[in-house]
C-alpha positions as CSV (number, residue, x, y, z in Angstrom):
1,X,69.1,28.6,66.4
2,X,69.7,25.7,68.6
3,X,71.8,24.0,66.6
4,X,73.9,27.5,67.0
5,X,73.9,27.4,70.5
6,X,74.5,23.9,71.1
7,X,77.6,23.5,68.3
8,X,78.4,27.2,68.1
9,X,77.6,26.8,64.4
10,X,75.2,26.1,61.9
11,X,76.0,23.1,59.3
12,X,74.2,24.0,56.2
13,X,73.2,20.2,55.7
14,X,71.0,20.4,59.1
15,X,68.2,22.5,57.1
16,X,67.7,25.1,60.3
17,X,64.4,26.8,59.9
18,X,65.2,29.8,61.5
19,X,64.4,32.7,59.2
20,X,63.5,30.8,56.7
21,X,59.2,30.6,55.7
22,X,57.5,28.0,54.3
23,X,59.8,24.9,55.6
24,X,57.8,22.0,56.2
25,X,60.4,19.0,57.0
26,X,61.2,17.7,60.7
27,X,64.7,18.0,61.5
28,X,66.8,15.5,63.5
29,X,70.2,17.8,65.0
30,X,72.8,15.6,65.1
31,X,76.2,15.4,65.0
32,X,76.9,17.8,67.5
33,X,80.2,18.7,69.4
34,X,80.9,16.1,71.7
35,X,79.2,17.6,74.9
36,X,78.7,16.4,78.8
37,X,75.3,16.2,78.4
38,X,74.4,13.9,75.5
39,X,71.5,15.3,73.6
40,X,69.4,14.8,70.8
41,X,67.6,18.3,69.4
42,X,64.3,18.0,67.1
43,X,63.8,20.9,65.5
44,X,59.7,21.2,64.5
45,X,59.2,24.4,62.6
46,X,56.1,26.5,63.7
47,X,54.3,26.7,60.1
48,X,54.3,22.8,59.9
49,X,51.1,21.2,60.7
50,X,51.3,17.7,63.0
51,X,48.6,15.6,63.6
52,X,47.7,15.3,67.2
53,X,48.6,11.8,67.7
54,X,51.8,12.4,66.2
55,X,52.3,15.3,68.6
56,X,51.3,13.2,71.4
57,X,53.6,10.3,70.2
58,X,56.5,13.0,69.5
59,X,55.7,14.9,73.5
60,X,55.6,11.2,75.1
61,X,59.1,10.7,73.4
62,X,61.1,13.9,74.5
63,X,62.0,15.2,78.0
64,X,62.0,19.0,77.2
65,X,59.8,21.4,74.9
66,X,61.4,24.5,74.0
67,X,58.9,26.9,72.4
68,X,60.2,29.9,70.4
69,X,57.9,33.3,70.4
70,X,59.3,36.0,67.8
71,X,58.6,39.1,70.2
72,X,58.1,40.9,66.7
73,X,55.1,38.6,64.9
74,X,51.6,38.3,65.9
75,X,51.4,36.1,68.8
76,X,48.0,34.7,68.9
77,X,48.5,32.1,66.9
78,X,52.2,30.8,68.3
79,X,49.8,31.4,71.9
80,X,47.3,29.2,70.4
81,X,50.0,26.7,69.2
82,X,51.7,26.5,72.6
83,X,47.8,26.0,74.5
84,X,47.6,23.0,72.2
85,X,50.6,21.5,72.9
86,X,50.2,22.0,76.5
87,X,46.8,20.1,76.1
88,X,48.3,17.4,74.1
89,X,51.1,16.5,76.4
90,X,47.9,16.6,79.2
91,X,45.9,14.1,77.7
92,X,49.0,11.9,76.5
93,X,50.1,11.9,80.4
94,X,53.8,13.1,79.3
95,X,54.3,14.3,82.7
96,X,57.6,14.2,82.7
97,X,57.7,17.1,80.5
98,X,59.1,20.4,81.2
99,X,58.3,23.5,78.9
100,X,60.5,26.3,78.2
101,X,58.7,29.3,76.1
102,X,61.4,31.6,74.7
103,X,60.2,34.9,74.5
104,X,63.0,36.1,71.4
105,X,64.3,39.0,69.4
106,X,64.4,40.7,72.3
107,X,67.4,42.9,71.1
108,X,64.6,44.3,68.3
109,X,63.0,46.1,71.1
110,X,64.1,49.5,73.3
111,X,64.9,48.6,76.8
112,X,61.9,50.4,78.3
113,X,60.0,48.4,75.8
114,X,61.1,44.5,76.6
115,X,59.5,43.9,80.1
116,X,56.2,45.4,79.5
117,X,56.1,43.3,75.6
118,X,57.8,40.1,78.0
119,X,55.6,40.2,81.1
120,X,52.8,40.7,78.6
121,X,53.4,37.8,76.7
122,X,53.0,35.7,79.8
123,X,49.9,37.3,80.7
124,X,48.7,36.1,77.6
125,X,49.8,32.5,77.5
126,X,48.0,32.3,81.1
127,X,45.1,33.5,80.2
128,X,44.8,31.3,77.0
129,X,45.7,28.2,79.6
130,X,42.9,29.4,81.9
131,X,40.3,29.8,78.9
132,X,41.1,26.5,77.5
133,X,40.9,25.0,81.1
134,X,44.0,23.9,81.4
135,X,45.6,25.5,84.8
136,X,44.8,22.2,86.7
137,X,47.3,21.0,84.4
138,X,50.2,19.3,86.9
139,X,52.5,20.9,83.4
140,X,51.5,24.2,84.0
141,X,54.0,24.2,86.9
142,X,56.7,23.6,84.4
143,X,56.4,26.1,82.2
144,X,59.7,28.6,82.0
145,X,60.0,31.9,80.4
146,X,63.1,33.4,79.1
147,X,63.9,36.5,77.3
148,X,66.4,35.6,74.4
149,X,68.5,37.3,72.2
150,X,71.6,35.7,69.9
151,X,73.0,38.8,70.5
152,X,73.7,38.8,74.2
153,X,74.2,36.0,76.5
154,X,70.6,35.4,77.2
155,X,70.4,32.6,75.1
156,X,73.2,30.5,76.1
157,X,71.7,31.5,80.0
158,X,68.1,30.3,78.3
159,X,69.2,26.9,77.2
160,X,71.6,26.4,80.1
161,X,67.8,26.5,82.4
162,X,67.0,23.9,79.9
163,X,70.0,21.6,80.2
164,X,70.1,21.6,84.1
165,X,66.3,20.5,84.2
166,X,67.5,17.5,82.4
167,X,69.9,16.7,84.9
168,X,69.0,14.5,87.7
169,X,68.6,16.1,90.8
170,X,70.8,14.0,92.6
171,X,73.9,14.4,90.0
172,X,72.8,18.3,89.8
173,X,73.0,18.7,93.8
174,X,76.6,16.8,93.6
175,X,78.0,19.4,91.1
176,X,76.5,22.4,93.3
177,X,77.9,20.8,96.3
178,X,81.3,20.8,94.9
179,X,81.0,24.3,93.3
180,X,80.5,25.8,96.3
181,X,82.9,24.5,98.3
182,X,85.7,25.1,96.3
183,X,84.0,28.9,95.7
184,X,84.2,29.2,99.6
185,X,87.2,27.6,100.1
186,X,89.1,30.2,97.2
187,X,87.1,33.3,98.1
188,X,85.8,33.9,94.7
189,X,83.1,36.4,93.8
190,X,81.4,33.8,91.6
191,X,81.9,30.3,90.0
192,X,80.5,28.3,87.3
193,X,80.7,24.6,85.9
194,X,80.6,24.9,82.3
195,X,80.0,22.4,79.7
196,X,83.3,23.7,77.6
197,X,82.2,23.0,74.0
198,X,78.5,24.5,74.1
199,X,79.2,27.4,76.7
200,X,76.3,26.1,79.0
201,X,76.4,26.6,82.6
202,X,75.5,23.3,84.2
203,X,76.6,24.7,88.1
204,X,77.1,28.1,89.6
205,X,77.8,28.7,93.4
206,X,74.4,29.8,94.9
207,X,75.5,32.9,96.6
208,X,75.8,35.3,92.9
209,X,74.4,34.5,89.9
210,X,74.2,37.4,88.0
211,X,73.4,38.3,84.3
212,X,76.8,40.6,84.2
213,X,79.0,37.9,85.6
214,X,77.4,34.8,83.6
215,X,78.0,37.1,80.2
216,X,81.3,37.7,80.9
217,X,82.1,34.2,81.8
218,X,80.9,33.3,78.4
219,X,82.1,36.0,76.6
220,X,85.9,34.9,78.0
221,X,85.0,30.9,77.4
222,X,84.2,31.6,73.9
223,X,87.4,33.9,73.6
224,X,89.5,31.2,74.8
225,X,88.0,28.3,72.5
226,X,88.2,30.0,69.3
227,X,91.8,30.6,70.4
228,X,92.8,27.6,71.3
229,X,95.0,26.9,68.5
230,X,97.3,29.7,69.3
231,X,97.0,30.3,72.9
232,X,97.9,26.6,74.0
233,X,97.3,23.0,74.0
234,X,94.5,22.7,76.7
235,X,91.6,23.7,74.4
236,X,93.0,21.5,71.2
237,X,90.9,18.6,70.4
238,X,92.6,15.3,70.8
239,X,95.0,16.4,73.6
240,X,95.5,14.6,76.8
241,X,96.4,18.0,78.6
242,X,93.3,18.6,80.5
243,X,94.5,20.7,82.8
244,X,94.8,24.0,80.9
245,X,94.6,26.7,82.6
246,X,94.7,30.7,82.4
247,X,93.2,34.5,83.6
248,X,92.6,37.5,82.3
249,X,93.3,40.2,84.1
250,X,91.1,43.5,84.7
251,X,91.3,46.3,87.2
252,X,90.2,45.1,90.2
253,X,89.4,41.4,88.9
254,X,91.0,38.1,88.2
255,X,88.6,35.8,85.7
256,X,90.4,32.5,86.1
257,X,89.6,29.7,83.7
258,X,91.1,26.2,84.3
259,X,90.2,23.2,82.2
260,X,88.6,20.1,84.5
261,X,88.7,17.4,81.2
262,X,87.3,17.4,77.3
263,X,83.7,18.4,78.4
264,X,84.0,20.6,81.5
265,X,85.7,23.6,82.5
266,X,85.6,25.8,85.8
267,X,85.3,29.7,85.5
268,X,85.9,31.9,88.7
269,X,86.0,35.7,89.9
270,X,88.6,36.5,92.6
271,X,89.6,40.0,93.7
272,X,92.9,40.9,92.6
273,X,94.4,41.0,96.1
274,X,93.0,37.6,96.8
275,X,94.6,36.2,93.9
276,X,97.9,37.8,94.5
277,X,97.8,36.7,97.7
278,X,96.7,33.2,98.0
279,X,97.1,32.1,94.4
280,X,99.0,28.6,95.7
281,X,96.1,27.9,97.8
282,X,93.5,28.8,95.5
283,X,95.5,26.6,92.7
284,X,95.7,23.8,95.5
285,X,91.8,24.0,96.1
286,X,91.0,23.8,92.5
287,X,92.9,20.6,91.7
288,X,91.1,18.8,94.4
289,X,88.0,20.0,93.4
290,X,89.1,18.7,89.8
291,X,90.2,15.2,91.2
292,X,87.0,14.9,93.5
293,X,84.8,15.6,90.3
294,X,86.5,13.4,87.9
295,X,86.0,10.9,90.6
296,X,82.2,11.9,90.9
297,X,81.6,11.3,87.0
298,X,83.5,8.7,86.8
299,X,81.0,7.1,89.3
300,X,78.0,8.5,87.5
301,X,79.3,7.5,84.4
302,X,79.4,3.9,85.8
303,X,76.4,3.7,87.1
304,X,74.8,5.0,83.4
305,X,76.8,1.7,82.0
306,X,75.3,-0.3,84.6
307,X,71.1,0.5,84.1
308,X,72.2,0.5,80.3
309,X,72.9,-3.2,80.3
310,X,70.3,-3.8,82.8
311,X,68.2,-3.0,80.5
312,X,69.7,-4.7,77.5
313,X,69.3,-1.8,75.3
314,X,71.4,0.5,74.0
315,X,72.3,3.7,75.6
316,X,70.1,6.6,74.3
317,X,70.5,10.6,74.5
318,X,68.0,12.1,76.2
319,X,66.4,14.5,73.6
320,X,65.2,18.0,73.4
321,X,62.7,19.3,71.2
């Protein structure tokens, strides 16, 4: 599942465990398509027993844990496993960790039952934490719950939350400030900065962040990337045309896409009247946003290389388990 989201495909050679029983091999998923956020994804099947000392070592190495619970399975064992993992992380003093619990396969439930089941799992996990006397662990505050399905955009939203919590707060703040600025100057209804290849949200304007607008943006982005060979050069691999743009015209709204570079794109929703009356101004504002963001990214990259050289070690990706 993680590979399918990050890479939009499941390479058979990687041995993904989704839907496979009796799988007993840890998998380091590598070779993901280029992304602005360098990640290593370590897939550890839930049916694999791990020694406590090994688990503590893994938890000290990674920066985030994505714990997946199948909404259709019996919850007792997964909840106990999560409690054990939280206890191991606390004992190992891996206080840098953040935990994301994906309550998965929500599409199998009737709409009227989804919230009740989701809330029930949260309650049971919190009860287990209390029973194990882990409520005082600083890591409890890092736990985030997500209702997910691969058949809608909830999985992209959930992984977007994972990624944004891995971005340093100073960098994330710069992304958000710039995006809010272009959102206000263009008078848009909503604005998203996306990782182009993984369809993951890196930033959103502060006023609106609703699932329908996010879903529409992801669907449009997936359509553009899937048709990149036919509709233009902007989204093709290895080209220099990084300033590609296009628009989706709806009845009262324009969904506008601008490519920032090979890894990033901006998607904004604008009223049709605003787009017709202010298109030149909007395009200019986006151009200024793009140039400023690229300068910020250049400074961030120089800072990263400087830090890597200072510690005299290879640059390593931030892993997600």
